C-alpha positions as CSV (number, residue, x, y, z in Angstrom):
1,M,-27.1,68.5,64.4
2,K,-29.4,70.8,66.1
3,T,-32.0,69.2,68.7
4,L,-35.7,69.3,68.8
5,N,-37.2,68.4,72.1
6,F,-40.7,67.4,71.7
7,H,-43.0,67.2,74.9
8,I,-45.8,65.4,73.6
9,G,-47.9,64.8,76.8
10,S,-49.8,63.2,78.2
11,G,-52.6,65.5,78.9
12,R,-53.6,65.7,82.6
13,C,-49.8,65.7,83.3
14,G,-49.1,69.4,83.7
15,S,-49.0,70.2,80.1
16,T,-50.9,73.6,80.7
17,L,-48.3,74.6,83.4
18,I,-45.4,73.8,81.0
19,Q,-47.0,76.0,78.4
20,A,-47.3,78.9,80.8
21,L,-44.0,78.4,82.7
22,F,-41.8,77.8,79.7
23,N,-43.1,81.1,78.1
24,D,-41.9,83.0,81.2
25,A,-39.1,85.5,80.8
26,G,-37.2,83.7,83.6
27,I,-37.2,80.2,82.0
28,H,-36.5,81.8,78.5
29,Q,-33.1,83.2,80.3
30,V,-32.4,79.6,81.4
31,F,-33.2,78.3,77.8
32,E,-30.9,81.0,76.2
33,K,-28.0,80.1,78.7
34,H,-28.2,76.5,77.4
35,A,-28.7,77.6,73.8
36,L,-32.2,76.4,73.7
37,N,-35.2,78.2,72.3
38,Y,-39.1,78.0,72.9
39,N,-41.8,79.6,70.7
40,L,-45.2,79.4,72.1
41,E,-46.8,79.9,68.7
42,I,-45.8,76.4,67.6
43,Y,-48.3,74.9,70.2
44,Q,-51.1,77.1,68.9
45,G,-50.3,76.2,65.4
46,T,-50.0,72.6,65.7
47,G,-53.1,72.3,68.2
48,M,-55.8,71.3,65.7
49,I,-54.2,69.2,63.2
50,A,-52.3,67.3,65.9
51,H,-55.7,65.4,66.5
52,D,-55.7,64.1,62.8
53,D,-56.0,60.3,62.6
54,T,-53.7,60.3,59.5
55,F,-50.6,62.2,58.4
56,I,-51.5,64.5,55.7
57,E,-48.4,66.4,54.4
58,E,-50.3,69.4,53.0
59,N,-51.7,70.1,56.4
60,W,-48.3,70.2,58.1
61,R,-46.3,71.9,55.4
62,P,-47.3,75.5,56.6
63,I,-46.2,74.7,60.0
64,K,-42.9,73.3,58.9
65,E,-42.2,76.0,56.6
66,K,-43.2,78.8,59.0
67,F,-41.6,77.6,62.2
68,F,-39.4,74.5,61.6
69,D,-37.3,75.3,58.6
70,P,-36.2,78.7,59.9
71,M,-34.7,77.1,63.1
72,H,-31.8,75.6,60.9
73,D,-30.4,79.1,60.7
74,M,-31.4,80.3,64.2
75,A,-28.3,80.8,66.7
76,F,-29.7,78.0,68.9
77,D,-28.3,74.4,69.3
78,G,-31.8,73.1,70.3
79,H,-35.6,74.1,70.6
80,F,-38.3,73.0,72.8
81,I,-41.8,72.0,71.6
82,T,-44.8,71.3,73.5
83,Q,-47.9,69.7,72.1
84,E,-49.7,67.1,74.2
85,N,-52.1,66.2,71.2
86,L,-48.9,64.5,69.5
87,L,-48.8,61.6,71.9
88,G,-51.6,59.7,70.1
89,M,-53.1,57.7,72.8
90,R,-56.9,58.0,72.7
91,S,-59.3,57.9,75.5
92,G,-62.7,57.9,73.9
93,K,-65.0,55.0,73.4
94,D,-64.0,52.5,70.7
95,Q,-61.0,55.0,69.8
96,K,-57.6,53.5,68.6
97,N,-54.3,54.8,69.4
98,I,-52.5,56.7,66.7
99,C,-48.8,56.8,68.1
100,D,-47.5,55.5,64.8
101,V,-49.2,58.4,63.0
102,T,-47.9,61.0,65.4
103,C,-44.4,59.7,65.0
104,Q,-44.8,60.4,61.2
105,K,-45.8,64.0,62.0
106,I,-42.9,64.5,64.4
107,A,-40.4,63.1,62.0
108,Y,-41.8,65.4,59.2
109,L,-41.4,68.4,61.3
110,A,-38.0,67.4,62.5
111,D,-36.5,66.7,59.1
112,G,-32.9,67.8,59.4
113,F,-32.9,67.9,63.2
114,E,-32.2,65.2,65.9
115,P,-35.8,64.8,67.7
116,K,-35.8,64.2,71.3
117,I,-39.2,62.8,72.7
118,I,-40.5,63.7,76.2
119,I,-43.5,61.9,77.6
120,I,-44.9,62.5,81.1
121,V,-46.9,59.8,82.6
122,R,-49.0,59.2,85.6
123,R,-50.7,56.0,87.2
124,Q,-53.7,55.2,85.0
125,D,-56.1,55.2,87.8
126,T,-55.5,58.8,88.8
127,Y,-55.2,59.7,85.2
128,I,-58.7,58.4,84.6
129,E,-60.1,60.3,87.6
130,S,-58.4,63.4,86.5
131,L,-59.6,63.0,82.7
132,Y,-63.3,62.7,84.0
133,N,-62.8,65.7,86.0
134,Q,-61.6,67.7,82.9
135,S,-64.4,66.2,80.8
136,L,-67.1,67.5,83.1
137,K,-65.7,71.0,82.3
138,R,-66.1,70.1,78.4
139,Y,-69.8,69.0,78.4
140,E,-69.6,65.5,79.7
141,T,-73.0,64.0,80.8
142,R,-72.1,60.5,81.5
143,D,-71.7,59.4,85.2
144,F,-68.2,58.2,86.5
145,Q,-69.1,54.6,86.4
146,T,-70.2,54.7,82.9
147,F,-67.2,56.8,81.8
148,V,-64.9,54.1,83.2
149,D,-66.9,51.3,81.5
150,E,-66.5,53.1,78.1
151,F,-62.9,54.1,78.7
152,P,-60.5,52.0,76.4
153,L,-58.3,50.6,79.0
154,Q,-56.3,48.9,76.5
155,N,-55.0,51.9,75.1
156,W,-53.1,53.1,78.2
157,H,-50.5,50.7,78.7
158,W,-47.5,53.3,78.8
159,Y,-44.8,50.8,78.2
160,D,-46.3,49.3,74.8
161,N,-47.0,52.9,73.4
162,I,-43.6,54.3,74.5
163,Q,-42.1,51.5,72.6
164,I,-43.6,52.8,69.3
165,F,-41.7,56.1,69.9
166,C,-38.6,54.1,70.7
167,N,-38.8,52.0,67.7
168,F,-39.1,54.9,65.5
169,F,-36.9,57.4,67.0
170,G,-34.3,55.3,68.9
171,R,-34.3,54.5,72.7
172,D,-31.7,57.1,73.4
173,N,-34.0,59.8,72.0
174,V,-37.0,59.0,74.2
175,C,-37.3,60.3,77.8
176,V,-40.1,59.3,80.2
177,V,-41.0,61.5,83.0
178,P,-43.3,60.6,85.9
179,F,-45.8,63.2,86.9
180,E,-46.5,62.4,90.6
181,Q,-44.4,64.3,93.1
182,K,-44.4,61.5,95.6
183,V,-41.9,59.6,93.2
184,Y,-39.2,62.3,93.2
185,S,-37.6,61.7,96.5
186,N,-33.9,60.7,96.0
187,S,-34.3,61.2,92.1
188,G,-31.8,64.0,91.7
189,R,-34.8,66.1,90.3
190,T,-37.2,68.5,92.3
191,G,-40.3,67.5,90.3
192,F,-41.7,66.8,86.8
193,L,-40.9,70.5,85.6
194,D,-37.4,70.0,86.7
195,A,-37.2,66.6,84.9
196,V,-38.6,67.9,81.6
197,L,-35.7,70.5,81.6
198,M,-33.1,68.1,82.4
199,A,-34.5,65.8,79.5
200,S,-34.2,69.0,77.3
201,G,-30.4,69.5,78.1
202,V,-30.8,72.1,81.0
203,T,-28.1,71.3,83.5
204,T,-29.3,74.0,86.0
205,R,-31.5,72.4,88.7
206,L,-34.6,74.5,89.5
207,A,-37.0,74.1,92.5
208,F,-40.4,75.2,91.4
209,K,-42.4,76.8,94.3
210,D,-45.7,78.6,94.7
211,L,-46.5,77.8,91.2
212,P,-49.7,79.2,89.8
213,L,-52.8,76.8,89.6
214,L,-53.7,76.5,86.0
215,N,-56.5,74.5,84.4
216,P,-57.7,73.4,88.0
217,S,-59.8,70.5,88.6
218,L,-63.3,70.7,90.0
219,A,-64.0,70.1,93.6
220,P,-65.7,66.7,94.0
221,R,-68.9,68.3,95.3
222,T,-69.5,70.1,92.2
223,F,-69.4,66.9,90.0
224,E,-73.0,66.0,90.0
225,V,-74.1,69.7,89.6
226,M,-71.9,70.1,86.6
227,R,-72.9,66.7,85.1
228,V,-76.6,67.6,85.4
229,A,-76.0,71.1,84.1
230,N,-74.4,69.7,81.0
231,Q,-77.6,67.8,80.3
232,H,-79.7,71.1,80.5
233,L,-77.4,74.0,79.4
234,S,-76.1,75.1,76.1
235,K,-72.5,74.5,75.7
236,N,-71.6,78.0,76.0
237,E,-73.6,78.3,79.3
238,A,-72.0,75.0,80.6
239,H,-68.6,76.2,79.8
240,A,-69.4,79.4,81.7
241,L,-70.5,77.6,84.5
242,A,-67.5,75.4,84.6
243,D,-65.2,78.5,84.6
244,W,-67.0,79.8,87.5
245,F,-66.5,76.6,89.5
246,E,-62.8,76.6,88.4
247,A,-62.4,80.1,89.8
248,H,-64.5,79.6,93.0
249,I,-64.8,75.9,93.9
250,S,-61.8,74.3,92.6
251,K,-60.1,71.0,94.0
252,D,-57.2,71.5,96.2
253,P,-54.2,69.9,94.3
254,N,-53.0,68.1,97.5
255,D,-56.5,66.5,97.9
256,P,-56.7,62.7,96.9
257,Y,-59.3,61.8,94.2
258,T,-62.4,60.1,95.6
259,L,-64.2,59.0,92.4
260,M,-63.1,55.3,92.6
261,N,-63.6,53.0,95.4
262,D,-60.8,50.7,96.5
263,E,-62.1,47.7,94.5
264,L,-62.2,49.7,91.3
265,R,-58.9,51.3,91.9
266,C,-57.2,48.0,92.5
267,K,-58.7,46.5,89.4
268,I,-57.4,49.3,87.2
269,V,-53.9,49.3,88.8
270,N,-53.6,45.6,88.3
271,T,-54.6,45.9,84.7
272,Y,-51.3,47.7,84.1
273,K,-49.2,46.2,86.8
274,E,-47.1,44.0,84.5
275,T,-46.4,46.9,81.8
276,N,-46.0,49.5,84.5
277,A,-43.2,47.2,86.1
278,K,-41.4,47.2,82.7
279,L,-42.0,50.9,82.4
280,C,-40.1,51.6,85.8
281,K,-37.4,49.0,85.3
282,E,-36.5,50.4,81.9
283,Y,-37.4,54.3,82.1
284,F,-37.2,55.1,86.0
285,P,-33.9,53.7,87.3
286,D,-33.3,57.1,88.8
287,Y,-36.6,57.2,90.7
288,P,-36.5,54.5,93.5
289,L,-40.0,55.1,94.5
290,A,-41.5,54.6,91.1
291,E,-42.0,51.0,90.8
292,A,-43.9,50.5,94.1
293,Y,-46.1,53.4,93.1
294,F,-46.9,52.5,89.6
295,T,-47.4,48.7,90.4
296,G,-49.9,49.4,93.3
297,V,-47.6,48.2,96.1
298,D,-48.7,51.3,98.2
299,L,-52.5,50.7,97.8
């Protein structure tokens, strides 16, 4: 049976970079060497309806018929699909997760294939900081403390949500990948991109260097300017300003986030300490540094 490798997020974990690099001719050659195929149009085609709170078959049928049904007859053993909106973990105020619904969507698309689920995770405190940064580029007007107060912390227990996918597709068909480069020492992988390729069946190990900066975060000194601008400019004007900040005053990827004070960071890390420990024990046995990081030992 042919394999469908579904990279389903999370957002703020390198999804944009994956979508760009995996459409590169060099990566295509690596995929072809391993009898894998990647079609960027699937990401574009599934982008809007992946947000739907329910699975409506008639919405997905055109996608399945156009892209997935023909895969059965293609000269490939497997395919790679990326769509971070299929994870189903929600970050908006009072929103509920829909991981069970996204399982239905994936299962429908993967009818007749063996689906492999790839999920990239990062420690929740840095995820929240990165999400706020991204939200400022998308018309966010709340200050950071209000954003955190309204963030549904209960939704972001990685372990509990990953178990939903395991129960639906089987534990052997779910691969979890850490985002942070600091946990990759002695892991046999050079970083999260290499880990995603390994999860897709690529045996060639690649060291990605001098990568382009895609969807960059804003530099902290622009935050308040951007937040106030979002209150007074039209959406189009605010997005244009965010694009300018991206191009001219972006955050250095190696700079730490500074939005949280130590007390708040420890509080959030401790919220997930127990389930993150389970996550590391079950899914990260090859990452010797992961547990200390995800449970906050290094704070």
